[in-house]
C-alpha positions as CSV (number, residue, x, y, z in Angstrom):
1,X,-33.6,-17.4,6.4
2,X,-32.9,-13.9,6.7
3,X,-34.8,-11.7,4.1
4,X,-33.4,-8.7,1.9
5,X,-35.2,-6.2,4.2
6,X,-33.6,-7.8,7.4
7,X,-30.4,-7.6,6.1
8,X,-30.4,-4.0,4.9
9,X,-32.2,-3.3,8.4
10,X,-29.3,-5.1,10.3
11,X,-26.6,-3.3,8.0
12,X,-28.0,-0.1,9.1
13,X,-28.0,-0.8,12.6
14,X,-24.4,-2.0,12.4
15,X,-23.3,1.2,10.7
16,X,-25.2,3.3,13.0
17,X,-23.4,1.5,15.9
18,X,-20.2,1.8,14.4
19,X,-20.6,5.3,14.1
20,X,-21.4,5.6,17.7
21,X,-18.4,3.6,18.7
22,X,-16.2,5.9,16.4
23,X,-17.4,9.0,17.9
24,X,-16.7,7.5,21.3
25,X,-13.3,6.5,20.5
26,X,-12.6,9.8,19.1
27,X,-13.7,11.7,22.2
28,X,-11.3,9.3,24.2
29,X,-8.5,9.3,21.6
30,X,-9.0,12.5,19.6
31,X,-7.9,12.0,15.7
32,X,-4.5,13.4,14.8
33,X,-3.0,14.0,11.6
34,X,-1.2,11.3,10.1
35,X,2.1,13.6,9.3
36,X,2.6,15.8,12.2
37,X,0.5,14.1,14.7
38,X,-1.3,17.1,16.2
39,X,-4.9,16.9,17.4
40,X,-7.1,17.5,14.2
41,X,-10.0,20.2,14.7
42,X,-13.5,18.7,15.4
43,X,-14.6,20.2,12.2
44,X,-11.6,20.1,10.2
45,X,-10.0,17.5,7.9
46,X,-10.3,13.5,9.4
47,X,-6.8,12.6,8.6
48,X,-4.3,15.3,7.3
49,X,-4.4,18.8,8.9
50,X,-4.5,21.9,6.6
51,X,-0.8,22.6,7.6
52,X,0.5,19.2,6.5
53,X,-1.9,18.8,3.4
54,X,0.8,19.9,0.7
55,X,3.5,17.6,2.6
56,X,1.6,14.3,1.6
57,X,0.2,15.5,-1.9
58,X,-0.8,12.8,-4.1
59,X,1.2,11.9,-7.6
60,X,0.0,13.6,-10.4
61,X,0.4,12.9,-14.1
62,X,2.6,12.3,-16.0
63,X,3.7,9.1,-14.6
64,X,5.6,5.8,-15.7
65,X,3.0,3.4,-16.8
66,X,4.9,0.5,-15.2
67,X,6.2,1.7,-11.9
68,X,4.1,4.7,-11.3
69,X,6.8,7.1,-10.5
70,X,6.6,11.0,-12.2
71,X,8.1,11.3,-15.3
72,X,8.4,14.0,-18.1
73,X,6.1,12.5,-20.5
74,X,2.7,10.8,-19.9
75,X,2.3,7.2,-21.0
76,X,6.0,6.9,-21.4
77,X,8.2,3.8,-19.5
78,X,10.8,5.0,-17.4
79,X,14.5,3.6,-18.1
80,X,14.6,1.5,-14.9
81,X,11.4,-0.2,-16.1
82,X,12.4,-0.6,-19.7
83,X,15.8,-2.1,-18.3
84,X,14.0,-4.7,-16.0
85,X,11.5,-5.5,-18.8
86,X,8.5,-4.9,-16.3
87,X,5.3,-6.3,-17.4
88,X,2.9,-5.1,-14.2
89,X,1.5,-1.8,-14.4
90,X,1.8,-0.1,-10.9
91,X,0.0,3.1,-9.7
92,X,1.2,4.6,-6.3
93,X,-0.4,7.6,-4.3
94,X,2.9,9.2,-3.1
95,X,6.4,9.6,-4.0
96,X,8.4,8.2,-1.3
97,X,9.7,11.5,0.3
98,X,10.5,12.5,3.8
99,X,6.9,12.9,4.8
100,X,5.7,9.8,3.3
101,X,8.5,7.7,4.8
102,X,7.8,9.0,8.1
103,X,4.0,8.2,7.8
104,X,4.3,4.7,6.3
105,X,6.9,3.7,8.7
106,X,4.8,4.5,11.7
107,X,1.8,2.6,9.7
108,X,4.2,-0.5,9.4
109,X,6.1,-0.5,12.4
110,X,4.7,1.7,15.0
111,X,1.1,0.2,15.4
112,X,-0.6,2.9,13.4
113,X,-3.0,0.3,12.0
114,X,-5.8,3.1,11.8
115,X,-3.9,4.9,9.0
116,X,-5.1,2.3,6.6
117,X,-8.5,4.1,6.5
118,X,-6.8,7.3,5.8
119,X,-4.8,6.0,3.2
120,X,-7.8,4.2,1.6
121,X,-9.8,7.9,1.6
122,X,-6.7,9.4,0.1
123,X,-6.4,6.7,-2.7
124,X,-10.2,7.0,-3.4
125,X,-10.1,10.8,-3.7
126,X,-6.9,11.0,-5.9
127,X,-7.3,8.1,-8.0
128,X,-11.0,8.5,-8.4
129,X,-13.6,5.3,-8.2
130,X,-13.3,4.9,-11.8
131,X,-9.8,3.2,-11.1
132,X,-11.4,0.2,-9.4
133,X,-13.8,-0.4,-12.0
134,X,-13.7,-4.0,-13.4
135,X,-11.6,-5.1,-10.6
136,X,-12.9,-8.4,-8.9
137,X,-10.6,-8.7,-5.9
138,X,-7.7,-7.0,-3.6
139,X,-5.1,-9.3,-3.1
140,X,-2.5,-8.1,-0.4
141,X,1.0,-9.1,-0.7
142,X,1.3,-11.7,2.0
143,X,4.0,-11.9,4.8
144,X,5.7,-15.1,6.1
145,X,3.5,-16.3,9.2
146,X,6.5,-15.9,11.6
147,X,6.8,-12.2,10.5
148,X,3.3,-11.5,10.7
149,X,3.1,-12.8,14.4
150,X,6.1,-11.2,15.1
151,X,4.5,-7.7,14.1
152,X,0.8,-8.4,14.8
153,X,-0.4,-7.4,11.4
154,X,0.3,-7.1,7.9
155,X,0.1,-3.7,6.7
156,X,-0.8,-4.6,3.2
157,X,-3.9,-6.6,4.3
158,X,-4.9,-3.6,6.6
159,X,-4.8,-1.5,3.7
160,X,-6.6,-3.8,1.3
161,X,-9.7,-4.2,4.1
162,X,-9.5,-0.5,4.1
163,X,-9.9,-0.2,0.5
164,X,-12.7,-2.9,0.2
165,X,-14.7,-0.7,2.8
166,X,-14.4,2.2,0.4
167,X,-14.9,0.4,-2.6
168,X,-16.9,-3.0,-1.9
169,X,-14.4,-4.9,-3.6
170,X,-13.6,-8.3,-2.2
171,X,-10.2,-9.0,-0.3
172,X,-8.8,-12.4,-0.9
173,X,-6.3,-13.5,1.8
174,X,-6.3,-17.2,1.5
175,X,-5.2,-17.5,-2.2
176,X,-1.6,-16.1,-2.1
177,X,0.7,-17.1,0.3
178,X,4.0,-16.7,1.4
179,X,5.5,-20.0,1.9
180,X,9.1,-19.3,2.4
181,X,10.9,-16.7,4.5
182,X,13.3,-14.6,2.5
183,X,16.0,-12.3,3.2
184,X,15.4,-8.5,3.4
185,X,15.2,-7.2,-0.1
186,X,16.9,-3.9,0.8
187,X,20.5,-3.5,-0.4
188,X,20.2,-6.7,-2.8
189,X,21.2,-6.2,-6.4
190,X,18.7,-7.1,-8.8
191,X,19.5,-10.4,-9.6
192,X,19.7,-11.3,-6.1
193,X,16.4,-9.8,-5.7
194,X,14.8,-12.0,-8.2
195,X,16.7,-15.4,-6.6
196,X,15.6,-14.1,-3.1
197,X,12.2,-14.6,-4.3
198,X,12.2,-17.7,-6.1
199,X,9.8,-20.1,-4.6
200,X,8.5,-17.3,-2.0
201,X,5.0,-17.3,-2.9
202,X,2.6,-20.1,-3.6
203,X,-1.3,-20.2,-4.7
204,X,-3.1,-22.1,-2.0
205,X,-6.4,-22.3,-3.8
206,X,-7.5,-22.2,-7.7
207,X,-8.5,-18.9,-9.0
208,X,-12.1,-18.4,-10.1
209,X,-11.9,-14.6,-10.6
210,X,-10.0,-13.0,-13.5
211,X,-9.2,-9.4,-12.6
212,X,-7.0,-8.4,-9.4
213,X,-5.2,-5.8,-7.7
214,X,-2.1,-6.5,-5.7
215,X,-1.7,-4.3,-2.8
216,X,1.4,-3.1,-0.9
217,X,3.1,-0.4,0.8
218,X,6.1,0.6,-1.2
219,X,7.2,0.3,-5.0
220,X,11.2,0.3,-4.9
221,X,12.2,-2.0,-7.7
222,X,9.0,-4.2,-8.2
223,X,10.7,-7.3,-7.7
224,X,8.0,-8.6,-5.1
225,X,4.9,-7.2,-6.9
226,X,6.1,-8.8,-10.1
227,X,6.7,-12.1,-8.6
228,X,3.1,-12.2,-7.1
229,X,1.6,-11.3,-10.2
230,X,3.3,-13.9,-12.6
231,X,1.9,-16.2,-9.9
232,X,-1.5,-14.7,-10.3
233,X,-1.4,-15.0,-14.1
234,X,-0.1,-18.8,-13.9
235,X,-3.1,-19.5,-11.8
236,X,-5.4,-18.1,-14.4
237,X,-5.5,-14.3,-13.9
238,X,-6.5,-12.2,-17.1
239,X,-5.9,-8.9,-15.7
240,X,-3.5,-8.2,-12.6
241,X,-2.4,-4.5,-11.5
242,X,-0.9,-3.4,-8.3
243,X,-1.4,-0.3,-6.2
244,X,1.2,1.1,-3.6
245,X,1.3,3.9,-1.0
246,X,4.4,5.2,-2.4
247,X,7.2,4.8,-5.1
248,X,10.7,5.2,-4.6
249,X,12.4,7.3,-7.4
250,X,15.1,5.5,-8.5
251,X,16.6,7.0,-11.9
252,X,17.4,10.3,-13.2
253,X,15.0,10.2,-16.0
254,X,11.9,9.9,-13.3
255,X,11.1,13.3,-11.8
256,X,12.3,13.8,-8.4
257,X,10.3,16.1,-6.0
258,X,12.1,17.8,-3.2
259,X,12.8,15.3,-0.3
260,X,12.2,12.2,-2.2
261,X,14.3,9.3,-2.0
262,X,16.4,8.8,-5.4
263,X,18.2,5.3,-6.2
264,X,21.0,5.3,-8.8
265,X,22.6,2.7,-10.8
266,X,24.2,1.1,-7.9
267,X,20.6,0.6,-6.3
268,X,21.5,0.9,-2.7
269,X,18.0,0.4,-1.4
270,X,18.9,0.2,2.3
271,X,16.5,3.2,2.9
272,X,13.6,2.0,0.7
273,X,12.5,-0.2,3.0
274,X,11.0,-3.0,0.5
275,X,11.5,-5.7,2.9
276,X,8.0,-6.9,4.1
277,X,8.4,-7.3,7.6
278,X,12.0,-7.0,8.9
279,X,12.1,-4.2,11.6
280,X,15.7,-2.9,10.3
281,X,14.1,0.5,9.4
282,X,15.0,3.7,11.8
283,X,12.5,6.6,12.2
284,X,11.8,9.4,14.5
285,X,11.1,7.8,18.0
286,X,9.7,11.1,19.2
287,X,7.0,11.1,16.6
288,X,4.0,9.1,17.4
289,X,0.7,8.5,15.4
290,X,-2.8,7.6,16.3
291,X,-3.9,5.2,18.4
292,X,-3.8,1.9,16.7
293,X,-7.1,1.3,14.7
């Protein structure tokens, strides 16, 4: 049986080995800025260059307490969330503007899995480690198995594992399952979105923990996250929140930074990309991210 001292020694060796491997990979594949993809200076920022630092800026208060989009009054609920009677409290790191859209699409569709570590670092820096206090598990929104095989990975899982490395919180990927393949959420009306997700998720195992953080890439209308949160609560969860990389600004009552996506009352969501596995989103093919991580 391995002693605590032996385990600490092994973990220390693993960390040193991982550091050597990372250094070798950085020499072969120099780290690139997640935004402009230029090679980063050796002693400079690791994920975003100084020139792009202002392009991918984290959201600051005041924000809607439900969807996490910027608002004029802190602690308020935006009209879109009031109309949909949202229960889940979501936090997003960025507004879904041009820069965020480009980087997230590369992360999802262009094999830039290594971006997950950069997003996790940005999340920890912008939200603070106190944001994760009291959480027992991170739960990535699952993809249907066929879609996952086609893409090769689930971006929400990649982000969850990177956040786990940063926070030490457990990742659960065997509890919440996507059991039915659904139509792309993009372009559907609110009622169609709700019906589209009925029976799409299931709990595969009984829950033994009580506090969960759902992980996803984009918050558009919140239907997917609400469906997952409701299922976790039905399974015995007492506290469920969500964290997404970006939130799409949908209504005039939500503040729109320059370049951000805004969706009006018609809810034409084709650009939002909350489709979890459908490669139907166009992005700049001439811009490539870092080597897959």
